[in-house]
N, C-alpha and C positions, 0 to 999 in steps of 0.2 A: 604537542605530542612528542614524547621522547621515544626514540627507536634505538634499540640495542642490537648487538650482533645476533643474539638468539632470535629476536623478532625477524631480522632480515633472513636468517636461515630458514625459519618456519614459513615465511611468505614464499620464498623461492621453492621450497619443497612442495608447498600447496599448489603453486602455479604449475610446477612440473606434473603433479598429480592430475590437475585439471586438464592440461594439454594432452597428456598420454591417454587418459581415460576417454575424453571426448574424441581424440584422434582415433583411438582403436574402435570406438563405437561408430564413428562416422565412416571409417574404412569398411566396416561390416555392412553398413547401410549402402555404401557405394557399390559393393559387390552384389548386393541384392537387386538394385535397379539398373546397374550398368553392365552386368555380367555378359550379356549377349554381344556387347561391343568390344570386349576385351580379348586379347590373345592369351594363349596359355602362359606365356612367359610373364605377361603383365599380371595375370591373376596370381601367379606364384609370388611375384614381387610384392603384391599387396598383402598376401597372406603372411609373408615374412615380416612385413611392416606391422601387421596386427600383433603378431607374436612378440615382437620387440617392444611395442607400446604397452602391451599387457604386462610384461615383465617390469618395465620402467614405472608404470602406474602403481603396481603392487609394492615395489621397493620404495618409491617416493612417499607413498601413503604411510608405510610403516616408519620410515625415517622421520616423517613429520611428527608422529606420536612420540618418538624418542626425543626429538628436539623440544617439544612442548614440555615433556617430563624434565629434561635438563634445565629448561628455562625457569622452572619453579624455584630452584635453588641457585642457579647460575653455575653449577658444578657439572663438569663433564661426566663424572661417575654416576650422577643421578639420572642420566639418560636411561639407565637400566634399572632404576629404582622401581621395584614391583608395586610399592604403595602408590607412588605417583601415577604409574601407568594405569592402575585400577581406577584411580580417581578420574583420569581423563576418559577412559573407555566407558566408565559408568555414567558420565555426563552426557552421553548421546553419541560421542565419537565412536564408541564401540559398535553400535548398531549400524552407523553409516559405513564404517570401515569393513565390518563383516559382510554387509550387503554388497559392497563394492568388490570385495575379494571373491565372493561367490559368483557375482555377475561376470567378473573377469575370467574366472575358471570356465564358466559356461561359454563365454565368448570364444574360447579356443576351439569349440566345436565347429566354428565357421571356417577353421583352417582345413577341415576335411573336404575331400572332393565328393563325399556322399551327400546327396540332397537331403536325406532324412536327418542329418545332423545340423543343417544350416538353420532350421527353425529354432532349436535350442540356442544356437550361436547368436541369433538376432535377439532372442529373449534375454540372453545374458548381457548383450550390449546395452539394451534398454535398462536393465537392472543396474548395471555399473554406472551408466551415465546419470541416472536419476538418484543415485545414492547420496549425492551432495544435498538433496532436498531434505534429508533426514535430520539435518542439524543446521543451525544458522539463525540469523536475526529474525526471520519470518516466524519462527516458532514462538516469539514473544507476543505475536498478534493473537487476539482472541475474537472469534475462532480462527484457527490457522489452517483449516482444511483447504479452503479455496486458494489462499496464497501458496500453499505447498503444491497443489495441483498445477497452478500457473507456473511455478518454478520448475516443476518436472517438464512441462511443455517447453519452457524457455531453454532448458538444458538440452532436450532432445533436438530442438531446432538448431541450437548452436553446434551440437555435435554433427548434425547432418551437413551444415555449411562448412565449418572449419575442418571437420574430419575428412571432407572430400578433396581438400586442396592438395595434399600430398599424393593421393592416388591419381588426381588429374595431372600432377607433375610427372608421375610414372608413365601415364599415357602419352604425354607430350615428348617424353624422352625416347620412346620406342615406337611411336605411331606415325603414320603419314598424315597429311593435312586433312584428308577425308575422315579418318578415324577420330582425330583430335576435334574436328568440327562437330561430329556426331555426338561425342561425349560432352563437349561444351554446351551444345544445344539442349541435350537431355537434362544435364545438370541445371542449366539456366532456367529451363521450363519448370522444373520441380522447385528450384530454389526461390523462384518468384513468390510462390505460395508460402513456402517455409519461412522465408525472411519476413513476410508480412505477419505471420503468427509469432515469430521471434520478437519483433518490435512491439506488437500489441501486448504480448504477455509481459515483456520487460517494462513497458510503460505502465501497465496495470499494477505490477509489483511496486514500482517506484512511487506511484500515487498512494499506495497503501502505507508506505514508509514515511511519507511527508505529512506531518501534522501541522507544522508552522513553517511556511516556505522560507522566511527570512532566517529563522533559526537553523533550518536544515542546511541551506546553501552556505551559511556562514560557518558551519562546523567543519572539522577535519574530514568527516565522512562525506559531507556535501562537496568539498573541494576535490576529493579523490573520485567521487561519482562524476563530477563535471569533466575531469580529465578522461575518464573512461568513456563518457558519452561523446566527447570530441573524437576519440580514436574510433568509436563505432561509426560516427558520421563519415570519417575518412574511409573506413572499410566499405561502407555502403556505396560511397561515391566510386570507389575503385571497382567494386562488383558491378555497378551499373554501367561503367565504361566497358567492362568485359562483355557484358550481355548486349549492349546496344551498338557498340562500335567494333569490337574485335571478333565476336562470334559471326556476324554477317560476313566479315572479311575471310574468316576461316572457311565458311561455307562456299566461298568463291575460290577456295584453294590458294589463298594468298600466303606464300611461304613466309613473308616478313611478319604477317599477323601471328603465325605460330610462335615465332621468337618473342614477340611482344606479349603474347598470352602467357608464355612461361615466366617472363619477368613479372608480369602482373600477378600471377599466382604467388610468386616469391614475396611480392609486396603485401599481398593479403595475409600470407603466413606470418610475416613480420608484425603487421598490425594486429592480427589475431593473438599473437604472443603477448603483445603489450596489453591488450584487453584482458587476457587471462591473468597477467601479472597484477593489473589494477584490481581485478576482482578478488584475487588472493589477498591483496593488501586491505581491501575493503572489509573482507570477512575475517581478517586476523587482527588488524591493528586498531580498528575503530568500529563504533556502532552508530546507528542513526540516533539522533536526539530523541529523548523520550517525549511522549505526548504531553 
């Protein structure tokens, strides 16, 4: 598999789009279930984070379309070629990007302190996060309704988990041990169920893509998938350490545990970034072997 500069740029743009969209959605979900535990300053910081991530997601998504357009000829000027752009958008990317932009716009409703606007904000977050299911390798499966629904579930669970990490960092930066422990316990309790759904949906999707095991794992797609699964395993191990070891220490008001929890969150963010980069490479550079 040959990878050029255009390919690398497109993968990076897609990874940023993934990270910003899932991060914004997850932060909205965090505000939904953890609002009672937050101080006003922390809520304000999380809302600013959502606004920033919404802007990054929209910009990175548009940049990716421009990069794909330019890669068709290899010329910078063709990034703004209307004919190429229409071809890309007409192939399904237009529906996915359009749904994402509408969802992101609605997500901004969650920035308001008015309770009546938070519902549309949550709906927008769901719409933006699941927009990635509108296009991809699963659409080659027939029928593709069940795989698409599983992917939507997988994306929402990933957003819930990965998108909560930075808000939790915000809590650890300005909260005392008791508040940090309460937020960590609530997140861990919900995440236990969410991560189970995440793994189950991901495994089901993977099984749908594997037609011949030897051929699958011997392909470029299989090699990248193996790297992604290894990173996921590391992330699960770190999350388990947080829940089983650090959270009980936080509940006992162990100041050292708060420092370790913050470092662990940074490690989870790093691993999550690698997973999203691998996912972007999987969905951009290669496809699963045909049946």
